[in-house]
N, C-alpha and C positions, 0 to 999 in steps of 0.2 A: 486557559488551558490547565487541566488538572488531571487528577487520578481519582476514580471512584471505586469503592468496594462495598460489599454488603452481603448479608445472608439472613436466611430464615431457618431457625433450628430450635425446636422446643426442648432438645436434650442438653443444651448448654446453659447452665444456671448463671454463671458469671460471664457475660458477653463482652464486657469492657476490655479485659486484656486480649481477647481474641481479635476483636475488630481493630484495636490499636496496633497489634503486631501486623496485621494485614495492611494497615495504612503505612506503617513504617517501612514495609517491603517496597512500596512504590513512592517513597519520599522524593525520588528524583523527578517524578512527575509534577510534584507540587511542594517545593521546599519552603515556601513562605509561611504556610500556616496549616492547620488541620481542624477538622470538626467532625462530630459524630452524633448519632441519634440512636438511642436504645429504647425500644418499646415493646414489651412482651417477648415474643419470639424473634423479633426483628431487630437487626442491627445495621446501621448505614454508617459508612465512614468516607471521609473526603480529604484529599490533599490538594492544596491550592498554590498555583502559580499565578500571581496577581497580573492581570492584563487590563480589565475593565473595572472601574469603581474600586480602586485599590483599597480604599479605607473601609468600605462598608459591604464588600461583597462576599463575606464569609458564609460558607455553606456547612450544613443543610440550611436552606432558606424555607421559610414557612409562609403560608397564605395568611389572610387577615385574622382568621379565627384559630389558627394553628391546627387546623384539622388535616392539612396536607403538607408534605415537605418534599424538597427536591435535592438531589445531588446531580452535578452536571459537569461533563467534560467537553469542551469545545468552544465555539464561538457562533453567535447568531448575528449575521451581518445586517439584517434589516430590523433589528430588535426595536429601534427608536420608533419606526413607523408602526409596528405592531403594538408597541406600548401606547401610542396615541389612541389606537382603537379601543384598547382595554381601559384607558382612563375614561374615555367617553362612555363606556359600558358601566362605569362606577367602581372599578377596582381601585384599591388603595395600595400604593407601593411604598415599601420601606427602604429600598435601595435604587440605585441607578443601573442595576446589572441586567445583562441579557438573560441571566438565570431566572430571575423573578418574572421576566416576561413569559417564559415557558410555563412556569407554574400557574400563573393567572390565566394564560391562554388555554391551558388544560382544563381549568375550572369553567371557563366561559364556552369553549367550543368542543371539548373532548379531544382525544388523542389524534383522530384521523384528520379532523379539520385543522387542528393546530399544525400538523406536519404539512398540510397543504399550504399554510400561510408563511412559514418560516424559510429562511435562506441561510445556509451555513453548513458547518461541520459539527457533529454532535454525537454524544452518547449520553443519555440521561435517564434517571430513574425517579419516579414520583411514588411516594408512599402515602396511602390514606390511612391516617391514624384511627379513624372511626370504623372502617370496614376491614382493614388489614390487607387491602388489595395493593398490588405493586404493578405499576405500568412503566415501560421503558421503551426506548427507541434508539436506533442507530442511523446515522445519516445516509443520504441518497447513495453515495459511492462507497461508503465504508472507510472514510478518512480516519474516523475515530474508532478504535476497537471496543468490543464488548463481548465478554465470554460469560458462559454459565455452566453450572454443574448441578444436576438435579437427581439425587439418588438417596433412597432409604430415609426420607424425612428431612434431608438437608438440601437446601437450595442456596447456591452461592453465585454471585455475579460480580463482575468487575473489569476494570481496564486492562489488567494484566494477569495472566495465569499464575505467575509466581506468588502472588498474594494468596491464592488458594491453598498453597502448601502450608500456610500458617494456621489453617482451620483444622482442628483436632478430628473432625469427622470427614475430612476429605481424604479419599483413598488415592494415593499417587500410584499410578500404573501406566506403563508404556503401552500405547495403542500400536500393536504390531501391524495392523493393516495400513499404517501411514508411511512406513519405510519405502516399500517398493515404488508407490507413485512418486514419492519425493525424489528418488533417484532419477526419474524421468523428467519431472517438472522443476526441480531445484528448490521448491518450497512446499509447504504443507498444503496439499491439494485437496483434501477431504474436509467436509464441514466439521467432522469430529477431528479434534486436534491430535497432536502426538501424545497427548495426555488422555488416557481412556476416560470416556464419559464427560470430557470437557468439550463443549461445542461453541461455535461462534454464532452470535445473533447475526444473520446475514444482512449485508447492506440493503438499505431501503425497506427494512422490516421493523415492526414494533412487536412488543410482547406484553402479555398480561399474566400475572401470577395470582390466581384467586382460589382461596380454600384448598391450597396444595396442588392445583392443577395449573400447568404451563401451557399457554397458547401463543403461537408466533404467526404473524400475518404480514404479507407484503403490502406496502402502501405506495411505492414508487418504483418505476423501472424506465430504462431508455426505450423510446419507441421510434426506431428509425423509419422515416417515411419521407421520401424525397419530395421537395417543393418545386415550384416552377419559377423561382426567382432567377434573374439574370446573374452572370458571374460577377458583374460589378456591384450589384445589390448584395450579393453573398458576402463579398469581401468587406463591404461597408458594414454589414451587420456583425460579422466576426470582430472587427476592429472595435466597434461601438460596445458590444457586449463585453469584450475583454477589458476595455478601459473602465467600464462601469464596475466590473468585478474587482479589478485591481483597486479601484477607489474604495469600494466596500471593505475589501480585505486589508486595507491600510488603516482602518479605524482601530485605535489603541490608545491607551494612556501611558504606554512605555515605548521606547525606541523601536523602529521597524527597519530592517535591512532586507537584502536579497542575496540568494545564492546565484552565482554567475558561472556558467560553463561556456564552452565554445559553441554550443548549439543554439538554435533559433528560439526554443521555448522559454528557457530562463532569461534569455537575452531580450525577448519581446516584453516579458513581464517587467524586467529591470528598466528597460527604456521608457515604459509607461510610468512606472513608479518613481523613478529618479531619486532613489534613497541617498542618504549621506554615505552609508556603508554598504559595499558589495564584497562578497567573499568567494574565493576560488581555492582549489586544491591541486597540487601536483605530487608526483612521486620522485624519489631520488634516482631516476633513470631517464634516459633520453627517449625511451620508447614512446611515451605519450606525454603531451604537455598541454593540458587543459588550461592550467592557470595563466600561462604566458599569453595565450590567445585571449582569455578573459580580460587580461590587464589592457590589451590593445583596445578592446571594445569600451572598457571603463574610461579610458583616456579619451576616446572619441566622443563619449557622452558627457565628459567632464565630471566623472564620478570617482570617488576614492575607492580603491580596491586593495583588499588585504589578501595576500596569497600565502597559503601554508604549503609546506612540503612534508610528506609523510615518508619516513625511511622504511626499508624492508623490515628491520628489527622492531620498529614501532608497530607496524601492521601485524606481524605475527604474534607479537607479545599481547596485543589488544584482542585477539580473536576470542579467547574464553570470555572476556568481558562483553564483547559485542554479542555473542551467542547467549549470554545470560540476559542481556537486555532484550533480545529478540524473542525470548520465551519458547520458540520452536525453531528447529534448524532451518536456516535459509542460506543457501550457497550462492546467492547472487554476490559476485565479488564487490559490487558497488556499495554494499554495507560498510565496507572498510573506509573508503573516502568520505562517505556521508557522515559517519561517526565523527571523523576528525574535522570535517568541514563545519559541522554544527558546534563542535567544541571550540573551534576557532572563532566562530561568530558570537558565541555566548559571552565572550570577553567584553563585547560592546553593546549588544542588543539582546532582547528577550523574544522578539517576533521576527520571523524571517519568511520571505515569500520565495516560492520555487515553481518550477515548470512542469511538475507531474501531471499527467492526464491528457496532455495535448496529442500524443501519438495515438492513444486509444480513441479520443473523440474526432480527430481530424485526419486519421489514416497515415500515420507517419512511419510505420514499420515496414521494412523491405519484404518481410514475409507476407505482406498483403498483395504482393505481386509487383515488386520493383527491384528485382535482383540484377537485371541486365544493365550494363553501363553503355550498351549500344543504343542509340536513339532509333535506329532503323528497327531493331527487334521490339523496342517499346511501342513504336507506331503500329507495327504489325500486330502485336498483342492486343492493342486497342481495337483494331479492326475485327479480330477474332472474337472478342467480347460481344460484338454486335450479332453474332450467329444465334440461332434459336438454341435454347437450352439443351435439348437433346443432341444437337450437332457438336456444341461445345464439349459436353461431357464425353461423347464418343472420341473426339479429337484428343482430349486429355488422356484417355485410356491408352490411345495409340502413342502419344508422346511418352507416357510413363514407361512403356516397354521398349522404346528405341534406344540405341547406343547414345551415350552423352555427346553433345555438341554445343557450341557456344550459344547460349540463350534458351537451351531446352528447358531448364528449370523455370525460367521466367515465363516461357510460354505455357508450360504445364500448369503452373499455379495461377496463371491468368484465365485458364479455361476449365480447370477441374472443379468439382463440387468441394466446398470448404471442408465438409466432414470427412472426406477421404485423405486429406493430407495435413490439415492444420490442427494443432493441439494447443497453440498459444506460442508465446514468444520464447519460452525455454524448452529445450529438448536435449537433455544431457545424456542419459542412457536410453536406448530403445527399450521397449517393454520387455523384449526377450533377454537383452543384456542384463537388465535389472533382476529378472527371474533367475537367470544363471548365476548371479553374484550373491544373492541373499540365501541364508539358510532356510530349510523347509518351513519353519515356524512363521516366516515372513512372506511366503509366497502367496498366501491367501489374502486377496485384497480386491477392491474394485478395479476393473480394467481401465486403462487409459481411455478407451472408447466410451465406456460407461460414464466416466467423469466428465468428459467434454460434451457428451450427448445431453447431459442435464441442462446445459445452456442451449445447445443447438436445437433441442426439442421445442424450445420456446419461440424460435424464430423460423420455423418450418415454412411459413408463408413468404419469407424473404426470397426474392429471386436474385438479389444482389449478393454475390459470395463475399465481397468485402465487408458488407454490413454484418454478415454473419460472423466473420472473424473479429470485427470490432467488438461485437456483443460478447463473444466468448472471452476476449481479453479483458473487457470491463469486469466480468464476473469471476475470472480466474486469476490471470496474471496480475492485473492492476490491484485488485482488492486483497489478494493473498500474498503478494510479493512487494510490488512497488509502494503501495500506501502503507503497508505493515512496516517496511524498513524506514519509510519516511517518518512515521509516527515514533517508532521505537528509538531510532538513532538521534532524533531531535530531542525527544523527552529524556533520553539518557543523559543529555547535557542541560536538562531543564530549559529547553527552548521550545517555543511554539512555532511550528512550521505550517504555513498556510499555502493553499494550492488554488490560485485564482481561476485556472482552467476548469477545475472541478466545482463548478457553480452551476445550480440548476438553470439559471438564466442563460449561461454560455451553452449548456447542454441543449436547451430548446433550439438554439441556433444551429448547433452541430447536427442534431438528429435529423434535420430537414435538408441538409446539404446533399445534392446529388454526387455520387461517387466520382463521376467524370470530372468534377471540380477539385477533387481531393487527390485522387491517384490517376495519373495520366502519363502520357509520353514525356511530359515536361519535367515532372517531379513527383515525389510523394509529399503529402501534406501541402499540396500546391496552393489552394485558396488561403490557407493560413499564412504561408510564406509570403504571398502577395500582400496580404493584410499587414504583415509585419513590417513590410517596406515603408509603411506609414510612420513607423517609429524608429526603425533601424536602417543603417546603410544597406543598400541593395545586396551587396556581396555577402553581408552578414545573414540576411534573410534567407539566403540560398545555400548556406553552409550545409555540408553533408552531416547526417546524424552519426554521432560516434557513441552515443550512450554515456556511460561513466567508465572509460577504459581503465583497467587495473592490471598491472604487470605481473600477474600470478605465475606466468610462465618463467619470467626472469627469476622470481623468487624461488620457485621449487627447484630450479636448476642450479641454485647455489648450493655449495657443499653442506653448509650448516643447516639450512632449511630442509634439504633432502633427508639429512640424518634425523632431524626432528620428526619429520613425517614418518620415516621408516620405523623409528622407535615406537611412535604412536600406533601405527598399523600393525606392529608386532605384539602389542599388549594382549594379554590373555582374554580380556573381555571382548575384544574385537571378533574373536572366533564365534561368539554368540550370534553375530549378525551376518557376517560375510565369509565367503570362501577366502581365507587369509592368504593362501598361496597366490590366488588370482590378483588380489589388490596389491600385494607386494611386488608381483611381477610387473603389473601395470606402472607402478610408481618407478621401479627400477628401469624399465624400458623408456619411460619418459625422461628420466635423468640422463640416460645414455643417448638421447635423441633418436630413439627407435619408433616413437609414436608421438602424437600430440594430444594426449589424454588429459591435459591440464584441468579442464573443467570437470571431468569425471573424478579425478583425483581430489580436486577441491571440494567437490560435493560429498565425497566419502569423508574426507578430513573434517568438514564443517559438522556433519552428523556426529562424529566420534567426539569432537570437542564438546558439542551440545550435550550428549549423553553423559559425558564425564562430569560436567557441571551440575546437571540436575538429578542424576541418579547415582553416580558414584560419590559425588561431593554433596549430595542431598540438597541442592539448590542454593548452596552458600555463594554469596557474591564473590567472584574472584578479585584479587587485589589489583589495583591500578598500576602498581609498580612492577 
């Protein structure tokens, strides 16, 4: 696990201080050592967190004749098998790293065939010293980040945007089109980031940069197509694939632990891994208690559990630092516990396993059609799903117009076309509310419908509405929020976080499972829960999903935090973005118990904190004290 940076720029004579400054900015991603390559107009930089082949794995790594070099962030879990094939083909290795396997694999097979063969999480860049060509790729799900800026003869790429700020020809500018969608989605929802002209290399894509021209192409995507396996065989395949994935993800030359919450996903991973160390987090409030539940499971499994407690003051004080590490505003409150959780774990281990991705692959979200607690309603909804598509859609339109009654939302979302109601797991402000709140300069942006239809348009052939929703979440919520915060909050503490559910072999199993095995009258994520019983106590496998609950309501309604928010919302720069009277009124109403707009307030607060860090304070790292 590391950080990579690089640029192509003919107008910078002395590239060494520039690339070194960029590398220093992401030192948290790789505190152990650094390396660089400067060749003509090209500069590559690397920060290393030593995981595999600690003694000789320094990057950039070169091929046999030093005609090609690679910088790489991530882990290739099947690198030993791929290495054997390359040795048979005559390649000579100088290290025992997975990095060198990528480089020789690229030489032997080219980028597309290499990507077909590997299994892991990655963002890598290969530079051809003879031709000047640059080739790079981002992993299947977007676990590892990779950004680029390509303007006026300057091409910059790297793991984190903040490193771009150190390049003299990078023009830092706010992307005004990003704010309004952010208010709805809670994360940066466009492919162009909050920094104008800075884009993500999308998950499952590779790029080439040749003679000043950038080309980006897809090499992998989820292909949901239901198989004909029995339920028993499905459960068996889920369990076998996850056990194999956990085994592969545990490969390391440094200690490995696991994050443990009260939910089934991280618990299932932990029960398979059985690490020496497990970690959980709580807050100094009785509202939610994740850590105490996790401790109960750790005791049942005979594992050591370290529980941390985050106070309100610690959480609020850490927010500027958290948003600095995030690079873009993200108002998912779970950023806070994840930051402190990985900080806690970093005292003992360097690698940590977690449960991200299970809800997207195995239909674990209530919004997929599991709102009702009434079993009768759920059974009725299952029967309605068997109606012809036209009848279902017609029924849904009727349910949408009816006065509310118990189970109406569950029945509506079980029969409606996904495109009509589902935009992903986060929906903070409605699109109209966001438009009414922002100043005119920020009203022009892609519509919410346009953003989600980018994904929906790729699965128009799906008759299964749940599969459509899963696909959207994989490419919106998971890649732009869940995985981004997992990477950033762990790397902020120089930790490698691995996600065994997001393995392409596990995905092969998941994409073929009939929806009736995943979401039915019995439970959400049903087949996964039954599989988990092979490793967990039955009652634990059936635990209700809580997410990562954070007591932001309790915090904002305390006098000191309310006054901090009020002071921030009243600052002069805020009027550039928002109707200041409206957001102050919203905050005041919440404090007095007149509304429950905590998520809306937190989303505004997060953006303002982020903007202050990167634009008012010019991207300077906030102090940790």
